[in-house]
N, C-alpha and C positions, 0 to 999 in steps of 0.2 A: 490674485489667484495663485496658488502654489504650482510650481512647474517642476518637471523632472524629465530626464531622457527616456526612462523606462519606468512604468508603474506596474508593479506585480500585486495582484489581488490574491492574497493567501500566503501565510507565513509558514506553512508546513515544509516538509523536505523538498518538494518540487520547487516551491517559490524561493526558499532560502538557497538551494543549490544553484538555481538560475541566477539569483542576485549575486552570489559570491563570485561566479565566473564573470559576470558583467562588470563587477567592481574591479576585478583583476585587470580587465581591459580598459579601465579608466572611465566607465560610464557612470552618470549620476542616476542612482536607482532608489526608488521609494517603494517600500512594502506596506500595504494596508491590510489589516486583518480585523475581523469583528471581535475576536477573542483578546483576552489579556494573557500574556505569557509570563511565566510558564502556565500552560493550560492543562486541565485535567482531561487527557485523551486516553481512553481505554483501548488497548491494542495488544494482541498476542506478542507483537513486537520483537522481531529479530532481524538482523542484517547479516549478509554473507560477506566473505572476504573480498569479492569484487566491489561491493559497495564501500567497504573500508578503503579500498584503493581509489575508487572514483571520488570519494569525499576528501581524500588526503588526510584521513583521520589519524591523529596521534592517539593510539589506543591507550597508552599509559597515562597520558594527560587526561583523556576523557574519563578514564576509570576512577580518577581521584574524586571521591564524593558522589559518584554516579554508579548506577547498576550497569555492569558490562559482563554478562555471564557467558563464557565459552560453552558451545554445544559440540559434543563429540559423537553424538549418535541420536537415534530416534527409536521409539517403539510405535508400531503401526498395527491396527486391528480394525475390526468391525464392531459397531455399537450392538450390544447383545451377544457378541461372540465370546468364546472362551480362550481363544489362542491369540497371542500377540507375537509379532516378529520384531526382534530387536536387531538393529543394524548399527554397528560401531565403526568409526573411522579412526585413522591414525592420528589425526589432529583436529583442531576446531574447524567445523564446516559452517558455523554460524555463531552469532553472538546475541544474547538476549539483552534488549534495552527497554527502558520505560519511556513511552512516547512523550510524556510531559518533560522529562529531562532532555531527551534527544532533540526534540523540536526546538526547545528554547536554546539549546547549545548552538544548533545550526543557525538559528535566526540571529543570535547575538554575534556569531562569528562571521556572518555574511558581509559585514561592513556597510550594509545599506542603511539608509534612513528608514525608520519604522514608525508607522502610525497604528497603534493598537486601539481596540474598542471602536474601530471605524467600520460600521456596517455600510455596505454599498447600496445606496437607494436609487441612484440614477446613473446611466451611462448613455452618452450621446456623442455623435460625430459632428465636428464643426471645422470645416475648412482644412481637412487633413490632420486634425488633432482629435484626441479623445478628451471629453470633459466628463469627469467623474464627480458625482455629488455636488456639481456646480462649484467645486472647490479646488480641483486638481486638473491641470492641463498637461497632456503628454502626447507625443507622437507615436508611442509604442506601448501597447497594453498586453500584459500576460495574465491569463486566467489560470490561477493555481488554487482556487478555492474549494476543491473537492467536488463531490458528486453534485451538490446544489450550487455550484459556482455561478454567481451572477453574470460573469463575463461569458461563460458558456451559454447561458440562457439568452444573452443578448444577441449572439450570432447564430444560435441553433434553435431557439425556442424550446419547447418541451420535446425532448427526444423520447419517442415511444417505441416499444418493441425491443428495447435493449435488455440483455440478460442482467437482471438486478439481483444482487445477493443481499439478503437481510441477515443480521447477526445479533446475538446477545452474548455479552461476556461480562466478566467481573475480574478485577485485579485487587487483591487484598494482601496485607502482610501475612506471613505464614502463621504467626501465633494467633491472629484473629480468625484465620480460616480453619485451622486444623489443630490448634492446641500446640503441643510440644513438637510434633513432627509431621511429615507428610511422606506418602509413599512415592511421590514424584521425584525422581533424581534431578539434581541440579543441572547436570550436563546432558540429560537425555529427555527432551520433550516427548510427549505422547500424543499421537494422532489417531482418531477413530472415525471411520467413514460411516455415514448413514447407509442402511441396507439397500436403499434405492439409488445410492451413489449421487444424490442430488445435494450433497453437502457433507460436512465433516465437523467433528468436535475436536477440541484440543485441551491439554493440560500442560502448561508451560511454567516451569519454575525459573524465576530470574532472581538470583541471589536470595534475598529474604522475602520475595513476593511470589505469589502464585496467581497465574492468569488461567481462567477456565472459561471456555466459550464454545459457541457452535454457530456456523453459518450455513444458510441454505438458499437455493434458488427459488424456493416456493415459500413466499412470506406467510401464506395462510396456515401452513403446517408447522411454522417455527415454534409456537408455544408447546405443542404436543411433543415435537422432536426434542426440544430443550428439556422438558420434564423427563422424557425417556432417557436422555443422555445422563442427567444428574442421577437418576435411579441406577443406571448402569455403573457409574463411577462409584456410587455408594456401595453397591453390591460387590464390586471388585476391590473394595477398600482403598480406592484411590483418594477419596475424600471422606470425611466423617459424615454420618447420617444426621439429618435433621437440622443442618446449618442454614442460616438465612444469608443469602448471597445478594450483594447490591448490584443486581443485573442492570446493564445499560444496553440500549439498542442503537444500531446504526445501519446504514445501507450504502452500497456502492455498486457501480456498474463494472462488469468485467469484459475485457476484450471487445470493446465497442468502437474501435478506431475507424471501421469501415462505414459506420452509420451516422457520422457527424462530421461537420466541417471543423478542421483543426486549425486552419489559418484563414485570415482575410486581411484586407489592407490594414496594416498597423496593429494586428492582433493575432495572438496564438494561444493555444491551450496546452497545459502540461498536467502530468499526474492524473489524479482521479477526475479532474475536469475534462480530460481527454478520453476517459474511459479505458485506462491502460492496465488496470489490475490483471494479473495473470489468471487465465480462465480456470486452470486446474486447482490452484492453491488459493486464489483470491488475494495473494500478496501484492501490496502496492508500493512498498518503500523503494525497492530497486527500480521499478518503472518510473516512479516519481523522480528519483535522483537522475536517472539517465535521460528522461525527457527534459528535465531542467537544464542539463548540460547541453543537449542537442539544440534546445531553443536558444540558449545563450550564444552558442557558437554561430547559429544562423543570424542572430541579431548583430553580432559583431561583424560578420561578413557582409551584412547589408550596408554598412557604413552610413547609417542614418536615412537610407532610402527604403521605406517600409511598404512598398507596394505588395500586393498579393503575390505577384510573380517573384519578387525578391525573397519572400518568406516561404514559398512553396517547397523549397528543398528540405525544410524542417519536416513537413508532412511526409515527404518521400523517405527520409531517413527513419522516421518514426515507424512507418509501415514496414520498412525492411527489417527493423529491429524487433517489432512486437506482433506483427500480423501472424495469424495461425497458418501453418503449412497447408498447401493444397491437398496433400494426402489425408491429413486429419479431417479437413472439411468434407472431402469426398466420402470417407468412411462414415462420418456422422450422418450423411444423407442416405447412404446405401444400407448400412446395418441397422436393423430395428432396435429401438431403445431397450426393449425387453431382453434382447439377445446381449446387448452391450452390458446390461446390468448383471445378468447371470454370469457372463464371462468375467466381468470386472471383480465380482465377489470371489470367484475362484482364484483369480490372479493375485488377489490380496493375501492369499495363503502361500504364495510362492516367494521365497526369500530373494531370488534373483530379480524378479519383477519389482518387488518393493524397493530394492536398493537402486537398480539401474533406471527405472522409469519413474516410480512414485517419488522417491527422494532425490536422486541425482538430477533428473530432468524437471519434474513438475514443481518441486519445492525449492531445490537448491540451484537449479539451472547451471550446473557445473560445466555443461558443454559450451556455455557462452562466456567468452572472456570479458573482462572489464572494458569499458570504453576508455579510450585514451585521449578524449577531448580535453 
């Protein structure tokens, strides 16, 4: 039976980041993933300067042969509306990446052993060790397999009542999507909120690729909302009419750290497996990277003793980093949803609110410095 000091299930940004930190500490790490890399993963896909710092990313080296599109502003509006607010910054506040390239780069750079095309079919505990697929034995198991992570299911079962976002999106070469040109500027992604504020759509140009998609908290209304969004983009001449888009769907949980167990003896969850995507934007790359770093730091500090008590500091650090503020929770309980919706639509016409709250806080999290782990 194969052995390792830490087995990470999932080779995305959370798993790869955790593995890279553990390898720097000298641990023997194995990553198992059901996919073959580079995998085709559709994602609006951008990272912010703090993520670049946390990953110690050499941007010049990364940009060689890969998409790395600086973003210096955003356009924000309402689906069905006629006005858009453009916000520009003095320098890059984000960088567009293609997830197939990005995830493969981080996985290969991690320095861990990798088992691709390995679906997890069984997980059991045996004398203080985890036995996975009756083939791998490890004292420490990290669940980094996304929303449907088998490790998360093994310690939490089916999590019910969590806020689930469903999304459809497509990423295509510019020429295939629009012919000779597109109205979407390279450095200025566009965001359009649903009128009920239960989701938003986006148009993001990343080099010579265009990503169009929409995510909502109500899965039953997604098809109609998607059709409305496409019609809106066509009417506004953002995309040409009558094009066939290769839509792909996916789902993820947002802001669900309080409804699931994040650690147990010899096991912890990171990234989407821990329900860490930001509630307002649905963005998951930064929470994935930061949870991977925090998990690795906790594992290193445990010095091979992986009791639940030794791993619990990870959950405490995670909650301190990502749990919603008490004020926002209180307001969501006190202010009726209808009032919040009407007020929210009005505020989306206020440039100061769009810049300071929607962009700086919800999407870019400029108020939160990079982790120094």
